[in-house]
All heavy atoms as an XYZ file, in Angstrom:
768
protein
N      99.668     90.730     82.877
C      99.589     90.264     84.230
C      98.275     90.915     84.884
O      98.383     92.188     85.169
C     100.900     90.601     85.017
C     100.777     90.162     86.505
O      99.909     89.434     86.842
O     101.652     90.660     87.221
N      97.387     90.205     85.155
C      96.073     90.753     85.686
C      96.218     91.221     87.187
O      95.549     92.180     87.480
C      95.029     89.667     85.639
C      94.368     89.409     84.228
C      93.388     88.273     84.277
C      93.697     90.748     83.768
N      97.124     90.645     87.856
C      97.391     91.099     89.243
C      97.739     92.547     89.240
O      97.247     93.361     90.124
C      98.455     90.268     89.991
C      97.966     88.909     90.439
C      98.929     88.228     91.319
N     100.301     88.492     90.894
C     101.068     87.567     90.122
N     100.476     86.538     89.603
N     102.240     87.870     89.751
N      98.681     92.948     88.430
C      99.150     94.364     88.257
C      98.059     95.304     88.015
O      97.964     96.336     88.610
N      97.143     94.951     87.053
C      96.105     95.871     86.772
C      95.078     96.013     87.821
O      94.571     97.118     88.038
C      95.430     95.530     85.387
O      95.048     94.182     85.477
C      96.367     95.735     84.239
N      94.799     94.954     88.466
C      93.850     94.952     89.668
C      94.390     95.909     90.678
O      93.614     96.686     91.211
C      93.639     93.607     90.253
C      92.559     92.733     89.538
C      91.212     93.105     90.112
C      90.144     92.325     89.544
N      89.539     92.858     88.282
N      95.671     95.776     90.967
C      96.255     96.626     91.977
C      96.124     98.117     91.676
O      95.839     98.901     92.556
C      97.735     96.221     92.162
C      98.444     96.756     93.361
C      99.799     96.250     93.501
C     100.548     96.878     94.636
N     101.956     96.499     94.660
N      96.261     98.455     90.368
C      96.194     99.882     89.948
C      94.800    100.452     90.199
O      94.696    101.603     90.426
C      96.584    100.016     88.494
C      98.047     99.825     88.179
S      99.103    101.151     88.978
C      99.858    101.782     87.514
N      93.817     99.580     90.116
C      92.395    100.028     90.354
C      92.145    100.734     91.637
O      91.296    101.618     91.802
C      91.373     98.918     90.176
C      91.333     98.356     88.764
O      91.843     99.037     87.914
O      90.788     97.256     88.649
N      92.865    100.309     92.700
C      92.715    100.816     94.001
C      93.550    102.122     94.288
O      93.469    102.639     95.364
C      93.099     99.756     95.088
C      92.330     98.522     94.921
N      90.971     98.414     95.079
C      92.757     97.246     94.577
C      90.634     97.201     94.829
N      91.591     96.429     94.535
N      94.226    102.546     93.311
C      95.155    103.689     93.488
C      94.456    104.974     93.134
O      93.659    105.071     92.160
C      96.419    103.526     92.624
C      97.226    102.341     93.128
S      98.746    102.284     92.132
C      99.504    100.803     92.832
N      94.851    106.078     93.783
C      94.423    107.446     93.332
C      95.002    107.767     91.948
O      96.131    107.307     91.610
C      94.767    108.433     94.349
O      96.239    108.666     94.355
N      94.321    108.601     91.227
C      94.951    109.041     89.974
C      96.322    109.634     90.098
O      97.188    109.383     89.299
C      93.953    110.074     89.369
C      92.682    109.761     90.128
C      93.068    109.181     91.429
N      96.527    110.342     91.250
C      97.845    110.972     91.456
C      98.874    109.900     91.696
O     100.018    109.959     91.146
C      97.667    111.841     92.678
C      98.875    112.798     92.775
C      98.606    113.880     93.778
N      99.916    114.482     94.110
C     100.007    115.320     95.133
N      98.976    115.565     95.976
N     101.224    115.849     95.425
N      98.566    108.824     92.420
C      99.496    107.813     92.691
C      99.754    107.051     91.396
O     100.899    106.737     91.011
C      98.973    106.823     93.739
C      99.843    105.579     94.086
C     101.219    106.058     94.511
C      99.154    104.814     95.242
N      98.745    106.726     90.657
C      98.927    106.041     89.384
C      99.839    106.829     88.438
O     100.654    106.230     87.788
C      97.553    105.882     88.639
C      97.160    104.365     88.632
C      96.078    104.134     87.537
N      94.983    105.016     87.579
C      93.884    104.847     88.354
N      93.857    103.870     89.108
N      92.971    105.785     88.235
N      99.615    108.099     88.363
C     100.422    108.970     87.446
C     101.883    108.953     87.970
O     102.834    108.840     87.065
C      99.932    110.390     87.528
N     102.225    108.986     89.234
C     103.548    108.977     89.725
C     104.213    107.608     89.482
O     105.429    107.571     89.084
C     103.522    109.140     91.286
C     104.935    109.319     91.852
C     105.621    110.527     91.566
C     105.561    108.297     92.566
C     106.885    110.610     92.142
C     106.810    108.501     93.080
C     107.495    109.607     92.852
N     103.458    106.495     89.469
C     104.029    105.186     89.188
C     104.145    104.892     87.670
O     104.802    103.915     87.324
C     103.181    104.133     89.899
C     103.123    104.227     91.395
C     102.216    103.144     91.937
C     104.530    104.054     92.014
N     103.535    105.725     86.918
C     103.477    105.388     85.430
C     104.790    105.643     84.704
O     104.887    105.139     83.537
C     102.316    106.170     84.762
O     102.703    107.581     84.721
N     105.692    106.337     85.346
C     106.921    106.591     84.683
C     108.041    106.760     85.582
O     107.831    106.993     86.762
C     106.802    107.835     83.772
C     106.345    109.041     84.580
C     105.875    110.282     83.810
O     105.345    110.090     82.642
O     106.047    111.389     84.119
N     109.399    106.726     85.054
C     110.500    106.870     86.010
C     110.470    108.238     86.793
O     109.818    109.151     86.279
C     111.709    106.798     85.136
C     111.156    106.084     83.884
C     109.716    106.398     83.793
N     111.039    108.166     87.955
C     111.006    109.359     88.814
C     111.753    110.616     88.206
O     111.329    111.711     88.447
C     111.539    108.965     90.219
C     110.954    109.843     91.355
C     112.958    108.844     90.254
C     111.141    109.270     92.744
N     112.837    110.310     87.515
C     113.608    111.349     86.850
C     113.837    112.581     87.719
O     114.244    112.470     88.851
N     113.528    113.740     87.171
C     113.759    115.040     87.920
C     112.465    115.681     88.452
O     112.441    116.816     88.622
C     114.462    116.026     86.941
C     115.835    115.647     86.583
C     116.804    115.763     87.744
O     116.735    116.778     88.517
O     117.767    114.890     87.842
N     111.447    114.847     88.643
C     110.131    115.355     89.137
C     110.361    116.054     90.406
O     111.085    115.722     91.351
C     109.179    114.174     89.377
C     108.627    113.536     88.089
C     107.658    112.458     88.441
C     107.168    111.868     87.174
N     106.757    110.448     87.365
N     109.580    117.161     90.560
C     109.554    117.905     91.810
C     108.871    117.058     92.891
O     108.081    116.164     92.641
C     108.743    119.250     91.654
C     109.460    120.211     90.862
O     110.705    120.168     90.750
O     108.782    121.148     90.272
N     109.240    117.337     94.144
C     108.737    116.614     95.308
C     107.194    116.611     95.366
O     106.564    115.693     95.764
C     109.386    117.087     96.656
C     108.849    118.445     97.036
C     109.221    116.099     97.652
N     106.645    117.738     94.833
C     105.158    117.905     94.876
C     104.443    116.804     93.996
O     103.186    116.606     94.127
C     104.791    119.226     94.339
N     105.121    116.098     93.167
C     104.548    115.040     92.338
C     104.156    113.851     93.218
O     103.291    112.984     92.730
C     105.555    114.549     91.291
C     105.518    115.292     89.968
C     106.066    116.478     89.725
C     104.842    114.842     88.785
N     105.809    116.851     88.437
C     105.114    115.865     87.820
C     104.100    113.752     88.475
C     104.550    115.738     86.586
C     103.562    113.596     87.162
C     103.827    114.685     86.256
N     104.725    113.659     94.301
C     104.518    112.514     95.130
C     103.119    112.645     95.717
O     102.722    113.673     96.289
C     105.539    112.442     96.351
C     106.949    112.226     95.703
C     105.255    111.307     97.252
C     108.065    112.227     96.780
N     102.297    111.528     95.584
C     101.003    111.483     96.198
C     101.080    111.820     97.666
O     101.952    111.305     98.343
C     100.353    110.144     95.936
N     100.156    112.659     98.178
C     100.135    112.953     99.555
C     100.811    114.244     99.976
O     100.672    114.704    101.127
N     101.593    114.772     99.043
C     102.319    116.002     99.362
C     101.523    117.200     98.924
O     101.291    117.447     97.762
C     103.753    116.052     98.573
C     104.563    114.773     98.915
C     104.457    117.323     98.941
C     105.183    114.613    100.283
N     101.090    117.980     99.876
C     100.279    119.147     99.632
C     101.191    120.288     99.272
O     102.455    120.145     99.424
C      99.517    119.569    100.868
O     100.398    119.955    101.953
N     100.643    121.372     98.776
C     101.418    122.577     98.431
C     102.280    123.002     99.708
O     103.458    123.309     99.572
C     100.541    123.638     98.063
C     101.121    124.693     97.115
C     100.146    125.723     96.655
N     100.594    127.068     96.907
C     101.632    127.622     96.224
N     102.355    126.901     95.430
N     101.962    128.790     96.616
N     101.608    123.116    100.805
C     102.255    123.578    102.075
C     103.462    122.684    102.474
O     104.524    123.109    102.793
C     101.297    123.616    103.275
C     100.219    124.704    103.080
C      99.065    124.192    102.148
O      98.837    122.933    102.080
O      98.528    125.078    101.454
N     103.142    121.399    102.387
C     104.289    120.388    102.703
C     105.348    120.413    101.773
O     106.501    120.373    102.105
C     103.592    118.920    102.834
C     104.554    117.814    103.175
C     105.353    118.133    104.451
C     103.803    116.534    103.295
N     105.061    120.614    100.512
C     106.063    120.720     99.471
C     106.982    121.900     99.732
O     108.226    121.761     99.639
C     105.401    120.852     98.053
N     106.411    123.024    100.116
C     107.217    124.268    100.473
C     108.112    123.943    101.650
O     109.257    124.286    101.627
C     106.275    125.451    100.742
C     105.531    125.808     99.430
C     107.060    126.617    101.392
C     104.399    126.777     99.640
N     107.553    123.221    102.742
C     108.401    122.882    103.845
C     109.582    122.000    103.358
O     110.664    122.144    103.835
C     107.580    122.109    104.920
C     106.517    123.042    105.568
O     106.550    124.254    105.385
N     105.658    122.457    106.360
N     109.227    120.946    102.565
C     110.303    120.085    102.115
C     111.339    120.769    101.293
O     112.549    120.519    101.460
C     109.637    118.915    101.340
C     108.877    117.916    102.154
C     107.973    117.020    101.248
C     109.776    116.971    102.942
N     110.915    121.666    100.429
C     111.895    122.344     99.542
C     112.850    123.200    100.460
O     114.012    123.230    100.242
C     111.164    123.233     98.542
C     112.123    124.194     97.799
C     110.528    122.353     97.446
N     112.280    123.839    101.492
C     112.997    124.617    102.461
C     114.124    123.788    103.073
O     115.208    124.284    103.406
C     112.111    125.286    103.484
O     111.066    125.929    102.836
C     112.853    126.118    104.455
N     113.836    122.496    103.320
C     114.739    121.545    103.946
C     115.643    120.858    102.902
O     116.402    119.956    103.293
C     114.014    120.524    104.808
C     113.226    121.189    105.970
C     112.574    120.185    106.790
C     111.790    120.856    107.934
N     112.678    121.702    108.800
N     115.665    121.260    101.738
C     116.431    120.713    100.681
C     115.859    119.486     99.890
O     116.556    118.873     99.105
N     114.652    119.165    100.213
C     114.033    117.976     99.509
C     113.136    118.541     98.404
O     111.888    118.458     98.396
C     113.156    117.189    100.551
C     113.879    116.528    101.627
C     114.271    117.195    102.829
C     114.437    115.247    101.420
C     114.992    116.633    103.775
C     115.245    114.581    102.351
C     115.513    115.293    103.566
N     113.828    119.118     97.382
C     113.064    119.705     96.309
C     112.605    118.794     95.208
O     111.768    119.064     94.404
C     113.873    120.865     95.666
C     115.244    120.478     95.179
O     115.851    119.583     95.724
N     115.582    121.009     94.030
N     113.293    117.606     95.136
C     113.013    116.591     94.073
C     112.485    115.336     94.755
O     112.779    115.009     95.817
C     114.329    116.253     93.338
C     114.879    117.440     92.613
C     114.133    117.760     91.419
C     114.783    118.946     90.603
N     113.884    119.478     89.576
N     111.529    114.655     93.948
C     111.016    113.384     94.447
C     112.031    112.427     94.771
O     111.927    111.701     95.790
C     110.066    112.854     93.372
N     113.141    112.346     93.961
C     114.147    111.303     94.198
C     114.901    111.587     95.512
O     115.355    110.671     96.154
C     115.103    111.148     93.048
C     116.083    112.324     92.776
C     117.263    112.335     93.541
C     115.848    113.254     91.804
C     118.153    113.417     93.259
C     116.720    114.318     91.660
C     117.883    114.419     92.344
O     118.753    115.365     92.199
N     114.921    112.806     95.968
C     115.622    113.086     97.212
C     114.779    112.644     98.358
O     115.390    112.023     99.361
C     115.915    114.638     97.333
C     116.878    115.133     96.159
C     116.634    114.942     98.730
C     117.077    116.660     96.099
N     113.514    112.753     98.274
C     112.632    112.302     99.350
C     112.613    110.763     99.292
O     112.561    110.123    100.368
C     111.190    112.846     99.181
C     110.297    112.608    100.437
C     110.860    113.325    101.644
C     108.967    113.134    100.186
N     112.607    110.217     98.094
C     112.715    108.730     97.984
C     114.089    108.280     98.739
O     114.027    107.223     99.334
C     112.756    108.367     96.523
C     113.054    106.891     96.277
C     111.938    106.030     96.742
C     113.205    106.674     94.761
N     115.117    109.052     98.525
C     116.388    108.617     99.188
C     116.229    108.655    100.622
O     116.799    107.707    101.334
N     115.575    109.616    101.210
C     115.345    109.576    102.708
C     114.514    108.383    103.039
O     114.868    107.737    104.107
C     114.532    110.876    103.050
C     114.176    111.029    104.543
C     115.509    111.379    105.313
O     116.406    111.900    104.825
N     115.404    110.983    106.639
N     113.533    108.025    102.309
C     112.732    106.776    102.538
C     113.603    105.566    102.568
O     113.466    104.684    103.394
C     111.610    106.653    101.514
C     110.721    105.548    101.723
C     109.856    105.503    102.796
C     110.591    104.547    100.798
C     108.935    104.426    102.941
C     109.721    103.412    100.924
C     108.905    103.438    102.020
N     114.529    105.487    101.541
C     115.427    104.357    101.465
C     116.428    104.315    102.661
O     116.750    103.230    103.161
C     116.160    104.311    100.162
C     115.268    104.118     98.862
C     116.043    104.309     97.606
C     114.497    102.797     98.908
N     116.933    105.481    103.023
C     117.881    105.637    104.157
C     117.237    105.099    105.401
O     117.916    104.552    106.252
C     118.256    107.040    104.388
C     119.413    107.617    103.537
C     119.588    109.078    103.763
C     120.732    106.858    103.769
N     115.911    105.130    105.542
C     115.175    104.665    106.655
C     114.760    103.181    106.434
O     113.902    102.745    107.102
C     113.979    105.591    106.932
C     114.368    106.973    107.371
S     112.972    107.976    107.675
C     113.555    109.295    108.696
N     115.397    102.611    105.517
C     115.169    101.133    105.243
C     113.802    100.808    104.871
O     113.196     99.795    105.250
C     115.658    100.205    106.335
C     117.098    100.524    106.655
N     118.198     99.748    106.115
C     117.733    101.401    107.514
C     119.310    100.195    106.562
N     119.071    101.239    107.385
N     113.077    101.835    104.162
C     111.640    101.638    103.706
C     110.788    101.432    104.983
O     109.746    100.827    104.823
C     111.548    100.528    102.644
C     112.329    100.798    101.437
C     111.932     99.769    100.405
C     113.148     99.143     99.741
N     112.778     98.061     98.822
N     111.201    101.899    106.074
C     110.325    101.767    107.299
C     109.297    102.854    107.256
O     109.596    104.069    107.520
C     111.256    101.836    108.485
C     110.465    101.710    109.817
O     109.346    102.120    109.943
N     111.055    101.130    110.829
N     108.071    102.473    106.871
C     107.011    103.450    106.755
C     106.658    104.218    108.041
O     106.480    105.443    107.953
C     105.768    102.765    106.226
C     105.839    102.417    104.750
C     104.494    102.046    104.228
O     104.154    100.861    104.257
O     103.708    102.977    103.667
N     106.638    103.500    109.166
C     106.320    104.223    110.441
C     107.334    105.283    110.737
O     107.008    106.418    111.124
C     106.191    103.210    111.525
N     108.605    104.947    110.600
C     109.746    105.864    110.923
C     109.709    107.025    109.904
O     109.869    108.158    110.296
C     111.058    105.105    110.756
C     112.239    105.801    111.327
C     113.542    105.115    111.112
O     113.527    103.907    111.124
O     114.633    105.790    110.960
N     109.494    106.725    108.655
C     109.393    107.848    107.573
C     108.305    108.800    107.884
O     108.391    109.959    107.891
C     109.275    107.173    106.289
C     109.242    108.190    105.101
C     110.354    108.868    104.720
C     108.054    108.465    104.474
C     110.359    109.798    103.706
C     108.048    109.436    103.415
C     109.153    110.024    103.027
N     107.116    108.196    108.252
C     105.935    109.028    108.576
C     106.159    109.950    109.784
O     105.829    111.102    109.783
C     104.691    108.106    108.878
C     104.211    107.512    107.498
C     103.119    106.457    107.748
O     102.463    106.502    108.832
N     102.856    105.540    106.806
N     106.814    109.346    110.794
C     107.127    110.111    112.006
C     108.001    111.314    111.639
O     107.840    112.414    112.052
C     107.764    109.225    113.046
C     107.594    109.709    114.448
C     108.242    108.863    115.515
C     108.370    107.343    115.248
N     109.095    106.561    116.236
N     109.027    111.008    110.843
C     110.009    112.026    110.370
C     109.310    113.103    109.604
O     109.494    114.376    109.845
C     111.048    111.384    109.539
C     111.976    112.393    108.925
C     113.060    113.048    109.483
C     111.963    112.838    107.604
N     113.592    113.906    108.628
C     112.948    113.803    107.446
C     111.106    112.622    106.500
C     113.180    114.489    106.219
C     111.312    113.239    105.198
C     112.406    114.184    105.147
N     108.380    112.723    108.618
C     107.636    113.736    107.878
C     106.802    114.610    108.739
O     106.695    115.857    108.535
C     106.747    112.990    106.881
C     107.238    112.802    105.406
C     106.134    112.227    104.582
C     107.671    114.128    104.802
N     106.169    113.996    109.739
C     105.250    114.731    110.614
C     106.121    115.702    111.506
O     105.876    116.914    111.656
C     104.411    113.815    111.427
C     103.401    113.052    110.523
C     103.673    114.549    112.585
C     102.685    111.917    111.135
N     107.134    115.123    112.168
C     107.860    115.903    113.178
C     108.783    116.920    112.516
O     108.928    118.026    113.029
C     108.731    114.895    114.065
S     107.754    113.856    115.016
N     109.486    116.621    111.431
C     110.496    117.446    110.897
C     109.999    118.351    109.761
O     110.529    119.375    109.520
C     111.658    116.656    110.414
S     112.448    115.672    111.656
N     108.936    117.911    109.105
C     108.439    118.643    107.898
C     107.038    119.183    107.996
O     106.604    119.804    107.058
C     108.608    117.756    106.721
S     110.295    116.999    106.544
N     106.378    118.916    109.080
C     105.050    119.475    109.259
C     103.920    118.805    108.478
O     102.899    119.321    108.256
N     104.186    117.528    108.169
C     103.123    116.840    107.397
C     101.977    116.413    108.378
O     102.174    116.301    109.614
C     103.690    115.478    106.829
N     100.703    116.280    107.866
C      99.655    115.750    108.577
C      99.816    114.284    108.601
O     100.596    113.725    107.761
C      98.277    116.141    107.977
O      98.146    115.535    106.660
C      98.040    117.597    107.865
N      99.043    113.582    109.462
C      99.180    112.078    109.508
C      98.756    111.521    108.122
O      99.316    110.569    107.631
C      98.276    111.563    110.683
C      98.870    110.288    111.232
C      98.189    110.036    112.617
O      98.350    110.862    113.525
O      97.595    108.955    112.736
N      97.671    112.107    107.572
C      97.192    111.592    106.309
C      98.163    111.875    105.193
O      98.366    110.849    104.382
C      95.877    112.423    105.994
S      95.076    111.812    104.504
N      98.834    113.022    105.171
C      99.840    113.227    104.129
C     101.033    112.219    104.272
O     101.536    111.777    103.295
C     100.493    114.677    104.222
C      99.518    115.825    103.829
C     100.005    117.178    104.189
O     100.719    117.342    105.231
O      99.620    118.088    103.430
N     101.461    112.048    105.547
C     102.549    111.161    105.808
C     102.265    109.780    105.311
O     103.075    109.107    104.727
C     102.880    111.190    107.320
N     101.063    109.282    105.596
C     100.684    107.920    105.245
C     100.614    107.824    103.720
O     101.093    106.778    103.167
C      99.279    107.523    105.831
C      99.411    107.148    107.303
C      97.966    107.019    107.938
O      96.971    107.326    107.356
N      97.985    106.624    109.157
N      99.996    108.813    103.056
C      99.747    108.743    101.643
C     101.143    108.770    100.916
O     101.389    108.102     99.953
C      98.843    109.800    101.142
C      98.283    109.617     99.754
C      97.238    110.615     99.399
O      96.637    111.331    100.225
O      97.177    110.835     98.106
N     102.014    109.714    101.321
C     103.279    109.843    100.659
C     104.183    108.669    100.904
O     104.859    108.189    100.008
C     104.003    111.144    100.975
O     104.149    111.330    102.370
N     104.217    108.033    102.181
C     105.016    106.908    102.387
C     104.497    105.686    101.582
O     105.312    104.895    101.021
C     105.209    106.504    103.888
O     104.013    105.954    104.388
N     103.174    105.582    101.478
C     102.578    104.540    100.639
C     103.061    104.707     99.137
O     103.340    103.763     98.459
C     101.057    104.461    100.784
C     100.545    103.442     99.888
O     100.807    102.275    100.025
N      99.643    103.819     98.993
N     103.042    105.962     98.705
C     103.403    106.224     97.334
C     104.811    105.797     97.046
O     105.114    105.150     96.048
C     103.274    107.777     97.026
S     103.755    108.267     95.397
N     105.744    106.185     97.956
C     107.126    105.744     97.777
C     107.345    104.220     97.946
O     108.173    103.656     97.192
C     108.027    106.544     98.858
C     108.047    108.011     98.572
C     108.750    108.707     99.782
C     108.701    108.451     97.233
N     106.590    103.577     98.787
C     106.700    102.107     98.915
C     106.227    101.542     97.638
O     106.812    100.612     97.147
C     105.813    101.716    100.141
C     105.779    100.207    100.343
C     104.683     99.788    101.333
C     103.369     99.832    100.632
N     102.199     99.365    101.552
N     105.105    101.988     97.056
C     104.627    101.417     95.784
C     105.676    101.679     94.692
O     105.826    100.818     93.847
C     103.258    102.067     95.439
C     102.132    101.650     96.415
C     101.701    100.258     96.191
O     102.104     99.511     95.231
O     100.926     99.754     97.085
N     106.267    102.785     94.672
C     107.261    103.137     93.662
C     108.410    102.087     93.758
O     108.795    101.596     92.767
C     107.773    104.599     93.793
C     108.640    104.957     92.637
C     108.232    105.498     91.507
C     109.999    104.737     92.497
N     109.276    105.645     90.607
C     110.419    105.151     91.142
C     111.017    104.105     93.335
C     111.740    105.103     90.789
C     112.324    104.071     92.837
C     112.617    104.524     91.625
N     108.836    101.891     95.022
C     109.913    100.917     95.184
C     109.504     99.544     94.681
O     110.402     98.843     94.033
C     110.288    100.765     96.677
S     111.119    102.304     97.268
N     108.271     99.049     94.917
C     107.885     97.817     94.505
C     107.780     97.651     93.024
O     107.963     96.586     92.411
C     106.653     97.258     95.249
O     105.534     98.013     94.867
N     107.520     98.760     92.362
C     107.453     98.783     90.878
C     108.801     98.907     90.227
O     108.999     98.303     89.165
C     106.692    100.007     90.369
S     104.915     99.870     90.713
N     109.740     99.614     90.806
C     110.983    100.008     90.100
C     112.235     99.471     90.746
O     113.290     99.463     90.067
C     111.080    101.601     89.979
C     110.067    102.141     89.070
C     108.915    102.740     89.602
C     110.262    102.160     87.735
C     108.029    103.283     88.794
C     109.292    102.675     86.864
C     108.130    103.249     87.376
N     112.212     98.964     91.916
C     113.470     98.473     92.601
C     113.493     96.985     92.563
O     112.535     96.280     92.636
C     113.633     98.983     94.018
C     113.805    100.496     94.132
C     114.078    100.810     95.649
C     114.945    100.965     93.289
C-alpha cells in the first residue's frame, strides 16, 4: 500500500520507531515528544509506561486538544511536547486500533 509508505515519510525517526512495533512494556520516554524532564514528571505521576499514557489518551476519547491541555497543566509539558506526543498516540491508534 503506497499510501502507508508515503505517510511514513513525513514522520520523525522517533515516531516511526514507536509505530514500527507493538507498544508492549515500553517506557513512557519512547513516545515521540516526551523529553527526559517530562518523562520524569510523568513517572512521578504513575505514567511510567507508554501504554498507561495511551490509556489516558483513550480515556479522553482521543481528544488531542484535551489531552494536550492535560499534559501541559498537570505534567509540565511544553506546547510542542504536548502536540508531538498527542500526535504520536493518535498515529499509534490509527495503526493498531
